[in-house]
GUTIFI-955138 format. One record per residue (C-alpha): residue number from 1; x, y, z. Coordinates in pm, 1 decimal. Layout:
residues N
[NUM,[X,Y,Z]],
...
This chain:
residues 461
[1,[-3.6,-0.7,0.4]],
[2,[116.3,354.6,-81.0]],
[3,[54.5,586.1,210.2]],
[4,[100.8,956.2,160.5]],
[5,[134.3,1181.6,475.9]],
[6,[39.8,1542.6,444.2]],
[7,[219.9,1751.9,705.9]],
[8,[483.0,1483.4,751.8]],
[9,[752.0,1685.5,929.2]],
[10,[556.5,1747.7,1241.3]],
[11,[681.2,1517.5,1510.4]],
[12,[349.7,1327.4,1537.5]],
[13,[295.6,1284.4,1162.5]],
[14,[665.6,1205.4,1091.5]],
[15,[644.2,935.4,1359.7]],
[16,[336.9,792.3,1195.2]],
[17,[519.0,776.0,871.3]],
[18,[797.4,564.5,1038.4]],
[19,[544.2,330.0,1172.5]],
[20,[370.0,296.9,836.1]],
[21,[704.8,218.8,677.6]],
[22,[779.3,-44.5,941.5]],
[23,[437.6,-205.2,863.3]],
[24,[567.9,-259.1,513.1]],
[25,[386.8,33.4,335.5]],
[26,[547.3,250.1,71.7]],
[27,[548.3,600.1,228.8]],
[28,[574.1,946.4,86.7]],
[29,[495.8,1286.1,237.5]],
[30,[491.4,1661.1,200.3]],
[31,[529.8,1962.0,424.2]],
[32,[593.7,2329.1,403.7]],
[33,[854.2,2354.8,680.8]],
[34,[1124.2,2087.7,699.9]],
[35,[1375.5,2093.8,985.4]],
[36,[1565.7,1850.2,1210.9]],
[37,[1534.2,1625.4,1394.6]],
[38,[1229.8,1482.8,1216.3]],
[39,[1357.2,1563.8,862.5]],
[40,[1676.7,1375.1,939.5]],
[41,[1483.0,1072.0,1068.6]],
[42,[1263.3,1063.8,760.1]],
[43,[1557.4,1093.5,520.2]],
[44,[1743.5,820.0,707.1]],
[45,[1438.9,599.7,668.5]],
[46,[1434.6,657.3,292.5]],
[47,[1090.6,832.7,292.9]],
[48,[1043.7,1060.8,-4.3]],
[49,[956.5,1419.4,90.7]],
[50,[803.6,1692.9,-123.3]],
[51,[871.9,2053.1,-12.7]],
[52,[548.8,2253.2,-10.9]],
[53,[184.6,2147.3,-66.6]],
[54,[52.6,2084.1,-417.4]],
[55,[-178.1,1850.0,-605.0]],
[56,[121.2,1716.4,-792.7]],
[57,[238.9,1553.9,-468.5]],
[58,[-46.0,1306.4,-505.1]],
[59,[104.5,1163.7,-819.6]],
[60,[134.9,870.3,-839.5]],
[61,[-203.6,821.9,-678.1]],
[62,[-165.2,696.7,-322.1]],
[63,[-391.2,427.5,-169.2]],
[64,[-445.9,629.2,146.6]],
[65,[-377.8,987.5,247.0]],
[66,[-305.9,1055.7,618.1]],
[67,[-371.5,1431.8,688.0]],
[68,[-212.3,1619.0,977.8]],
[69,[-401.0,1850.7,1208.5]],
[70,[-205.6,2157.4,1091.7]],
[71,[-379.4,2140.5,746.8]],
[72,[-709.7,2305.3,676.3]],
[73,[-952.9,2369.0,397.4]],
[74,[-794.2,2588.8,129.6]],
[75,[-461.7,2403.9,145.7]],
[76,[-405.0,2305.1,-214.6]],
[77,[-314.7,1949.9,-134.8]],
[78,[-612.8,1901.0,89.9]],
[79,[-837.6,2039.8,-177.0]],
[80,[-686.5,1801.3,-427.1]],
[81,[-745.4,1502.1,-194.8]],
[82,[-1110.0,1601.4,-168.5]],
[83,[-1160.1,1682.3,-539.6]],
[84,[-1001.7,1351.8,-648.2]],
[85,[-1197.7,1144.7,-404.1]],
[86,[-891.9,997.0,-246.5]],
[87,[-936.5,790.3,66.8]],
[88,[-812.5,994.5,366.6]],
[89,[-784.0,964.8,746.7]],
[90,[-650.1,1157.5,1040.1]],
[91,[-328.8,1062.9,1199.1]],
[92,[-468.4,960.2,1541.4]],
[93,[-744.6,748.8,1371.1]],
[94,[-476.7,572.3,1153.1]],
[95,[-278.0,493.2,1460.7]],
[96,[-577.9,360.5,1650.7]],
[97,[-681.2,139.1,1364.3]],
[98,[-347.8,14.7,1226.7]],
[99,[-109.9,0.3,1528.1]],
[100,[-282.6,-2.4,1866.9]],
[101,[-539.7,-295.1,1839.6]],
[102,[-433.9,-581.9,2063.3]],
[103,[-176.2,-369.5,2253.4]],
[104,[-193.3,-242.4,2616.9]],
[105,[-176.0,130.8,2545.9]],
[106,[-10.1,369.3,2794.1]],
[107,[-129.6,726.3,2714.6]],
[108,[88.7,1016.4,2853.5]],
[109,[-131.1,1323.8,2878.8]],
[110,[-76.4,1673.7,3036.4]],
[111,[-1.1,2027.6,2930.0]],
[112,[366.5,1986.1,3003.6]],
[113,[623.5,1703.2,3023.4]],
[114,[454.6,1457.5,2786.2]],
[115,[761.0,1396.8,2565.2]],
[116,[995.9,1336.7,2857.1]],
[117,[746.0,1128.1,3050.9]],
[118,[666.2,913.1,2747.4]],
[119,[1037.3,868.7,2670.8]],
[120,[1096.5,768.6,3032.9]],
[121,[813.8,516.1,3029.2]],
[122,[927.3,356.3,2711.1]],
[123,[1287.3,333.7,2845.8]],
[124,[1173.1,173.1,3165.6]],
[125,[973.8,-84.1,2978.4]],
[126,[1268.5,-146.9,2741.9]],
[127,[1512.7,-183.4,3033.2]],
[128,[1269.9,-445.4,3176.0]],
[129,[1279.3,-648.8,2854.1]],
[130,[926.7,-574.9,2745.8]],
[131,[1018.8,-436.8,2400.5]],
[132,[756.4,-164.1,2390.5]],
[133,[630.5,18.9,2091.7]],
[134,[596.9,396.2,2113.2]],
[135,[512.1,718.1,1945.6]],
[136,[670.7,1023.9,2102.0]],
[137,[676.8,1388.7,2008.9]],
[138,[1053.3,1407.5,2014.4]],
[139,[1350.4,1177.5,1971.3]],
[140,[1438.0,970.6,2283.4]],
[141,[1814.6,936.6,2278.3]],
[142,[1801.9,585.8,2428.8]],
[143,[1626.4,475.9,2111.5]],
[144,[1736.3,719.4,1842.9]],
[145,[1395.9,730.6,1678.5]],
[146,[1065.1,893.6,1770.4]],
[147,[843.8,590.6,1698.0]],
[148,[872.3,207.8,1667.2]],
[149,[623.3,-78.0,1647.7]],
[150,[782.8,-284.4,1930.9]],
[151,[722.2,-653.7,2001.8]],
[152,[400.9,-822.7,1900.7]],
[153,[139.9,-759.9,2177.6]],
[154,[391.9,-550.5,2380.2]],
[155,[285.1,-232.1,2559.1]],
[156,[263.5,79.1,2339.9]],
[157,[345.4,421.2,2484.4]],
[158,[189.3,714.9,2306.8]],
[159,[228.9,1084.1,2375.9]],
[160,[-136.4,1173.8,2415.3]],
[161,[-192.3,1529.1,2289.8]],
[162,[-507.1,1728.0,2368.4]],
[163,[-470.3,1926.9,2040.2]],
[164,[-744.1,1866.9,1779.3]],
[165,[-732.6,1574.5,1544.6]],
[166,[-783.9,1716.4,1198.6]],
[167,[-978.6,1975.5,1002.9]],
[168,[-1262.4,1718.5,976.8]],
[169,[-1242.0,1590.2,1338.0]],
[170,[-1221.2,1854.3,1607.2]],
[171,[-1193.6,1611.5,1900.5]],
[172,[-864.1,1592.4,2086.7]],
[173,[-618.1,1344.7,1948.0]],
[174,[-608.6,1135.9,2268.5]],
[175,[-975.2,1027.2,2247.9]],
[176,[-872.1,787.7,1967.2]],
[177,[-624.9,583.6,2167.3]],
[178,[-836.5,386.9,2414.4]],
[179,[-557.8,342.7,2667.7]],
[180,[-543.8,85.2,2944.2]],
[181,[-320.7,318.1,3145.5]],
[182,[-351.1,693.9,3129.0]],
[183,[-109.0,934.5,3298.3]],
[184,[-258.4,1278.9,3371.6]],
[185,[53.2,1473.4,3463.4]],
[186,[-85.6,1829.7,3482.2]],
[187,[-346.1,2052.4,3322.7]],
[188,[-351.6,2424.5,3260.3]],
[189,[-462.2,2663.6,2988.7]],
[190,[-287.1,2629.8,2653.1]],
[191,[-371.4,2600.7,2278.9]],
[192,[-563.0,2932.8,2278.6]],
[193,[-613.9,2891.4,1910.6]],
[194,[-861.3,2601.6,1953.3]],
[195,[-977.2,2622.6,2321.8]],
[196,[-1164.2,2922.0,2457.0]],
[197,[-1092.7,2855.7,2812.7]],
[198,[-951.7,2595.2,3053.5]],
[199,[-1295.5,2436.1,3106.2]],
[200,[-1302.3,2344.4,2733.5]],
[201,[-974.7,2150.4,2784.5]],
[202,[-1095.2,1987.9,3098.8]],
[203,[-1394.7,1860.7,2896.8]],
[204,[-1159.5,1691.2,2649.4]],
[205,[-959.3,1540.8,2933.3]],
[206,[-1278.2,1397.1,3067.2]],
[207,[-1347.7,1235.6,2729.2]],
[208,[-1013.6,1063.3,2767.3]],
[209,[-1097.7,953.3,3120.5]],
[210,[-1424.4,806.2,2986.0]],
[211,[-1227.3,570.2,2744.9]],
[212,[-1006.7,407.7,3010.3]],
[213,[-1159.1,71.3,3112.5]],
[214,[-1241.3,-34.2,3467.1]],
[215,[-961.9,-292.8,3461.9]],
[216,[-711.3,-11.0,3367.6]],
[217,[-552.4,259.4,3573.2]],
[218,[-545.8,638.9,3589.4]],
[219,[-222.6,793.2,3727.4]],
[220,[-308.6,1149.7,3834.7]],
[221,[-87.8,1423.9,3970.9]],
[222,[-190.4,1523.5,4318.5]],
[223,[-146.7,1899.5,4302.6]],
[224,[-363.8,1989.4,3997.5]],
[225,[-700.9,2145.0,4072.0]],
[226,[-807.1,2117.1,3703.8]],
[227,[-748.0,1741.4,3708.1]],
[228,[-956.8,1711.7,4027.9]],
[229,[-1237.1,1887.0,3840.1]],
[230,[-1197.2,1639.9,3551.6]],
[231,[-1230.4,1344.6,3787.7]],
[232,[-1529.9,1497.9,3957.7]],
[233,[-1718.6,1479.8,3637.1]],
[234,[-1715.1,1101.0,3674.3]],
[235,[-1455.3,824.4,3688.5]],
[236,[-1490.6,452.0,3633.4]],
[237,[-1131.4,345.5,3667.9]],
[238,[-902.3,296.2,3968.2]],
[239,[-706.4,618.0,4039.9]],
[240,[-352.5,641.2,4186.3]],
[241,[-230.3,979.8,4296.2]],
[242,[130.5,1085.4,4248.5]],
[243,[333.1,1380.4,4363.0]],
[244,[455.1,1522.0,4686.7]],
[245,[147.9,1498.1,4903.2]],
[246,[200.8,1266.3,5210.4]],
[247,[-114.0,1069.0,5128.5]],
[248,[-27.9,1003.5,4756.8]],
[249,[11.1,653.6,4627.5]],
[250,[342.5,739.4,4455.0]],
[251,[540.4,1007.4,4645.5]],
[252,[841.2,1201.5,4563.9]],
[253,[1103.3,1325.1,4816.9]],
[254,[1392.2,1539.4,4684.0]],
[255,[1734.2,1473.0,4834.9]],
[256,[1919.0,1746.2,4636.9]],
[257,[1813.9,2094.7,4546.6]],
[258,[1880.5,2026.9,4179.6]],
[259,[1662.8,1707.9,4188.8]],
[260,[1940.2,1495.2,4045.0]],
[261,[1885.9,1255.3,4345.8]],
[262,[1548.3,1174.0,4488.5]],
[263,[1350.5,907.1,4673.8]],
[264,[1035.0,740.7,4544.5]],
[265,[790.8,593.0,4795.2]],
[266,[513.9,360.9,4672.6]],
[267,[221.0,290.1,4893.9]],
[268,[128.7,-81.0,4865.3]],
[269,[-216.5,-233.3,4865.0]],
[270,[-171.8,-357.6,5221.9]],
[271,[-87.0,-7.7,5346.9]],
[272,[288.7,-61.0,5375.8]],
[273,[539.3,124.4,5169.5]],
[274,[826.1,41.4,4931.5]],
[275,[1098.8,295.2,4837.1]],
[276,[1405.0,336.9,4621.2]],
[277,[1646.6,614.3,4541.7]],
[278,[1721.2,758.9,4193.7]],
[279,[2055.4,905.9,4093.6]],
[280,[2046.0,1043.9,3743.7]],
[281,[2180.4,1297.6,3504.0]],
[282,[1866.0,1519.9,3479.5]],
[283,[1784.5,1816.2,3698.1]],
[284,[1472.5,2006.2,3808.9]],
[285,[1176.3,1893.8,4022.7]],
[286,[960.7,1880.3,3704.6]],
[287,[1179.4,1609.9,3560.9]],
[288,[1170.9,1416.7,3888.5]],
[289,[792.6,1437.6,3869.4]],
[290,[806.1,1307.2,3513.1]],
[291,[1017.4,1015.5,3636.3]],
[292,[770.6,944.1,3914.2]],
[293,[479.8,922.2,3659.2]],
[294,[692.6,696.3,3437.8]],
[295,[772.3,461.3,3729.9]],
[296,[410.4,440.6,3821.1]],
[297,[304.2,364.2,3458.2]],
[298,[580.4,100.4,3412.0]],
[299,[487.2,-58.6,3745.8]],
[300,[129.6,-93.9,3612.8]],
[301,[288.9,-307.8,3338.7]],
[302,[474.9,-523.8,3584.5]],
[303,[807.2,-335.6,3627.9]],
[304,[907.1,-332.7,4002.5]],
[305,[1014.2,-15.0,4167.6]],
[306,[1376.9,-98.2,4232.1]],
[307,[1440.0,-212.4,3877.2]],
[308,[1269.5,91.0,3740.5]],
[309,[1473.0,333.2,3960.4]],
[310,[1798.3,162.2,3859.7]],
[311,[1714.4,199.9,3489.5]],
[312,[1669.5,582.1,3531.8]],
[313,[2041.0,622.1,3590.7]],
[314,[2087.9,522.0,3222.1]],
[315,[1812.1,737.5,3079.2]],
[316,[1914.5,1004.3,2824.8]],
[317,[1690.2,1309.9,2787.3]],
[318,[1502.9,1340.2,2451.2]],
[319,[1649.5,1571.3,2193.6]],
[320,[1544.1,1934.8,2238.2]],
[321,[1486.9,1879.5,2614.4]],
[322,[1778.9,2055.7,2780.8]],
[323,[2000.2,1913.7,2505.4]],
[324,[2357.1,2046.7,2505.0]],
[325,[2417.6,2136.6,2147.2]],
[326,[2781.3,2228.3,2196.9]],
[327,[3040.1,2397.9,2415.3]],
[328,[3296.2,2660.4,2311.6]],
[329,[3546.6,2802.4,2568.3]],
[330,[3342.6,2660.0,2854.2]],
[331,[3026.1,2829.7,2729.1]],
[332,[2739.5,2583.3,2671.5]],
[333,[2457.0,2622.8,2419.7]],
[334,[2148.2,2433.6,2534.2]],
[335,[1843.2,2359.1,2315.5]],
[336,[1501.3,2330.2,2496.9]],
[337,[1141.5,2297.7,2362.8]],
[338,[991.6,2512.2,2636.4]],
[339,[733.7,2756.5,2486.4]],
[340,[471.4,2801.8,2764.8]],
[341,[539.2,3023.2,3061.8]],
[342,[513.2,2731.7,3304.7]],
[343,[761.5,2525.1,3098.8]],
[344,[995.1,2822.8,3057.0]],
[345,[1008.4,2878.8,3435.6]],
[346,[1055.6,2509.4,3502.9]],
[347,[1340.5,2477.1,3259.8]],
[348,[1519.9,2783.1,3392.9]],
[349,[1457.4,2674.9,3748.1]],
[350,[1612.5,2336.8,3685.7]],
[351,[1909.6,2475.5,3505.2]],
[352,[1955.3,2736.4,3778.7]],
[353,[1984.3,2468.0,4046.2]],
[354,[2234.3,2276.1,3836.2]],
[355,[2453.1,2574.8,3751.6]],
[356,[2669.0,2650.7,4055.8]],
[357,[2906.6,2867.4,3855.0]],
[358,[2852.6,3102.3,3570.1]],
[359,[2539.8,3274.3,3450.8]],
[360,[2222.0,3154.2,3282.8]],
[361,[2145.3,3342.8,2961.5]],
[362,[1802.1,3282.9,2812.4]],
[363,[1716.4,3325.9,2441.4]],
[364,[1341.8,3283.0,2374.3]],
[365,[1125.1,3275.2,2061.9]],
[366,[751.0,3285.0,2157.6]],
[367,[618.1,3123.8,1836.9]],
[368,[346.6,2877.3,1941.2]],
[369,[-7.7,2948.9,1848.1]],
[370,[-94.1,3046.3,2203.8]],
[371,[198.0,3280.9,2222.4]],
[372,[117.1,3441.0,1881.6]],
[373,[-226.1,3522.2,2014.6]],
[374,[-76.8,3678.5,2321.1]],
[375,[-312.3,3494.3,2564.4]],
[376,[-44.2,3422.1,2819.9]],
[377,[186.6,3720.8,2766.8]],
[378,[116.4,3857.5,3115.1]],
[379,[299.1,3560.1,3256.0]],
[380,[612.0,3581.4,3040.0]],
[381,[815.4,3828.2,3239.0]],
[382,[778.4,3624.9,3563.5]],
[383,[871.4,3302.7,3381.9]],
[384,[1230.6,3421.2,3318.9]],
[385,[1291.4,3530.2,3679.2]],
[386,[1570.1,3265.7,3724.1]],
[387,[1772.4,3391.9,3424.8]],
[388,[2063.5,3632.8,3467.5]],
[389,[1977.8,3793.3,3124.4]],
[390,[1720.8,3728.0,2862.4]],
[391,[1684.0,3802.6,2486.7]],
[392,[1337.0,3788.8,2340.9]],
[393,[1296.8,3728.6,1965.6]],
[394,[1006.0,3884.7,1789.9]],
[395,[912.4,3623.5,1519.6]],
[396,[724.8,3717.0,1209.5]],
[397,[349.0,3684.3,1257.9]],
[398,[352.6,3782.5,1625.1]],
[399,[60.4,4030.6,1638.9]],
[400,[168.3,4205.0,1961.5]],
[401,[495.8,4359.9,2075.7]],
[402,[721.8,4209.0,2328.5]],
[403,[825.3,4555.2,2450.4]],
[404,[575.4,4536.8,2734.0]],
[405,[726.1,4207.9,2855.4]],
[406,[1079.4,4356.1,2855.3]],
[407,[976.4,4636.1,3091.1]],
[408,[853.5,4384.1,3353.5]],
[409,[1147.0,4138.5,3335.3]],
[410,[1357.4,4107.2,3653.5]],
[411,[1679.6,4016.3,3476.4]],
[412,[1818.0,4257.8,3209.8]],
[413,[1612.0,4196.1,2885.9]],
[414,[1654.7,4282.0,2523.3]],
[415,[1449.6,4250.0,2211.9]],
[416,[1551.1,4147.3,1858.5]],
[417,[1373.9,4089.9,1535.1]],
[418,[1691.0,4006.5,1333.9]],
[419,[1853.6,3671.0,1406.2]],
[420,[2208.2,3777.6,1320.7]],
[421,[2179.4,4077.6,1559.3]],
[422,[2044.7,3852.8,1824.4]],
[423,[2336.3,3611.1,1793.0]],
[424,[2589.1,3895.9,1797.6]],
[425,[2438.4,4044.1,2113.9]],
[426,[2425.8,3715.1,2305.5]],
[427,[2788.1,3622.6,2207.2]],
[428,[2910.7,3966.6,2305.1]],
[429,[2766.5,3913.1,2648.7]],
[430,[2866.7,3544.9,2708.6]],
[431,[3164.6,3453.9,2927.4]],
[432,[3325.8,3123.2,3018.1]],
[433,[3108.7,2904.2,3251.4]],
[434,[2784.5,3074.4,3117.9]],
[435,[2504.6,2855.6,2986.3]],
[436,[2302.0,2986.2,2697.4]],
[437,[1958.9,2811.1,2692.2]],
[438,[1758.9,2860.3,2374.4]],
[439,[1387.0,2796.2,2404.4]],
[440,[1140.3,2755.7,2111.7]],
[441,[899.3,2492.7,1977.5]],
[442,[1038.2,2552.6,1621.0]],
[443,[1367.1,2546.4,1440.7]],
[444,[1440.3,2910.5,1541.2]],
[445,[1626.3,2969.7,1218.5]],
[446,[1916.4,2742.5,1318.3]],
[447,[2015.0,2983.8,1593.8]],
[448,[2195.0,2713.1,1792.6]],
[449,[2440.6,2648.0,1521.7]],
[450,[2484.9,3024.5,1459.5]],
[451,[2561.3,3083.5,1825.6]],
[452,[2817.9,2806.2,1832.2]],
[453,[2979.0,2936.7,1518.7]],
[454,[2997.1,3291.7,1650.0]],
[455,[3128.7,3170.9,1985.2]],
[456,[3408.0,2983.6,1802.4]],
[457,[3501.2,3305.3,1631.6]],
[458,[3492.3,3517.1,1949.9]],
[459,[3630.9,3267.8,2202.9]],
[460,[3785.3,2971.6,2013.1]],
[461,[4154.0,2905.3,2012.3]],
């Protein structure tokens, strides 16, 4: 079968393409914005890519077209699919019909931390010899790919996004997956382009809760009022709480300020407790919470606590999650996917605790749909409080000015709308032992490589 994927370079759709290829299909795809790491994965897999959207991309005629949720009516390739009467389906529906049947599905949901938690869960299952399949919105470095089928009948870990499914299906993606185990890690307002308020997102999360069977399990963060409201709407599945509350079924106790060492306490069915200590290379309480959720999910698949905690010491963070892209003259350039005020603050807080010497320089591109609408702009200044200096980049298409954010920032802040000028300003400020953390949910014009090249000129030997 020839499967053509429209919008293939998004992490979800590109991962679907990899799974389709592994199922034996001939796969092609098209997209308007091709950048690593997904473009590299697809090229390595031998999947043919067309740059841009056009009716010509549908020749030769595919047997099935899988359409990404970023595409809408008026797109020339979408219009051609409809006009030619080609069979088409959404990505989540294709996954649910072609990959997930017969598999115990673990859905990782939440506003933040889905990619890391899904990567952690897949790794814990892999380390326990369960050969899981997975589809993750990033590239877990323990695996080197964002998706794989896994063993026959093995657990399948899916990053369960609340974003809408397709132009013809406005339900959240995760309602398609029918998980046995669902992790609800956190919930706050995001995706202002499709949700009018937090209540609308809570409604979608309750649709997810409705799909989890009574023999399954819900793993729910203990400090999230929005999630409590979701459960109050009705719940038919056993619930285990996780977090730092004393009464939680899975409890976290930090042993270091940078959260690189922590204790996990599991409350057993008979009321007693089991515990184990994690020493690992990640930092920040938010990452420790992600690990706690992954341990609970893996345990629901039969992985005991001690074995899971031991495996965490060998976990490698996914690409674009505090990924060190390079170091010149003891100045690090770090790439991070943070693009929501909560995620920006968490990333900077974790790096601050893990940076005993030198300064933390933040470079931020607010390019997500929510940021473009300006819905959360009042929270941006506070989100960078842990940085020593911050540079905001005004991307094309941002309908409001970042000037008002600059005036409220605690650290010194600057604004640029030219990438080369931004790089020059950051490099002029950087000193040995500084860490430059670049935060964006896009390619950011290759700014990471530009920074490293400019640092080499300014500080290299």
